[in-house]
C-alpha positions in Angstrom: 55.8 66.0 115.5 58.2 66.8 112.8 57.1 67.8 109.3 58.4 65.7 106.4 61.7 66.5 104.6 63.2 68.4 107.5 60.9 71.4 107.2 61.5 72.5 110.8 65.2 72.2 110.4 65.2 74.3 107.3 62.9 77.0 108.7 64.9 77.1 111.9 68.1 77.6 110.0 66.5 80.3 107.9 65.2 82.0 111.0 68.6 82.0 112.7 70.3 83.3 109.6 67.7 86.1 109.3 68.1 87.0 113.0 71.9 87.2 112.7 72.0 89.2 109.6 69.3 91.6 110.8 71.3 92.1 114.0 74.5 92.8 112.0 72.7 95.3 109.8 71.2 97.0 112.8 74.7 97.2 114.3 76.0 98.9 111.2 73.1 101.3 111.2 73.6 102.1 114.9 77.3 102.9 114.3 76.5 105.0 111.2 73.7 106.9 113.0 75.9 107.5 116.1 78.7 108.8 113.9 76.2 111.0 112.2 75.0 112.4 115.5 78.6 112.7 116.7 79.6 114.8 113.7 76.6 117.1 113.8 75.3 117.0 117.3 71.8 117.1 115.9 69.1 114.8 114.6 67.5 117.0 112.0 68.6 116.2 108.5 69.2 119.8 107.5 71.6 120.3 110.4 73.4 117.0 109.6 73.8 118.0 106.0 75.2 121.4 107.0 77.7 119.8 109.4 78.8 117.3 106.8 79.2 119.9 104.1 81.4 122.0 106.4 83.9 119.2 106.8 86.7 118.2 104.4 85.6 116.2 101.4 88.0 113.4 102.3 87.3 113.3 106.0 87.6 109.6 107.1 84.9 110.0 109.8 82.4 111.1 107.1 83.4 108.2 104.9 83.0 105.8 107.8 79.6 107.2 108.6 78.4 107.0 105.0 79.8 103.5 104.6 78.3 102.0 107.7 74.9 103.7 107.2 74.9 102.5 103.5 75.8 99.0 104.4 73.1 98.8 107.1 70.4 100.2 104.8 71.4 97.9 101.9 71.3 94.9 104.2 67.8 95.9 105.4 66.4 96.2 101.8 68.3 93.1 100.5 70.0 95.1 97.8 73.0 93.8 95.8 75.6 92.7 97.0 73.8 92.0 100.3 70.9 90.1 98.7 72.4 86.6 99.0 70.7 85.8 102.4 67.2 86.7 101.3 66.3 83.7 99.2 67.4 81.3 101.9 65.5 83.0 104.6 62.3 83.4 102.5 62.5 79.8 101.2 62.8 78.3 104.6 60.1 80.4 106.3 56.5 79.5 106.3 54.2 81.4 103.9 52.7 83.7 106.6 56.1 84.6 108.0 57.5 85.2 104.5 54.6 87.5 103.7 55.4 89.5 106.9 59.1 89.7 106.1 58.7 90.8 102.5 56.4 93.7 103.5 
């Protein structure tokens, strides 16, 4: 049974788009966090901050780490300019799923 007006098609497309974008943002976060660990050799924020502060201000690895981590986090919270996918995913999803995704 198919709902009227292509509801399944729209929700499937929204779900696939959400899955792809979450996977991409998780990849950016993984790269950023691995660079963060590679720079500092630690997982404590204090040790990471000390290691980053000891490096040159224009170090390209620090820039890449900050850029990939920021992009991943901004995708996750749907902040500008990464907010364009959120309305499509929320509009196509059923109400219960939308409530879960928004929280």
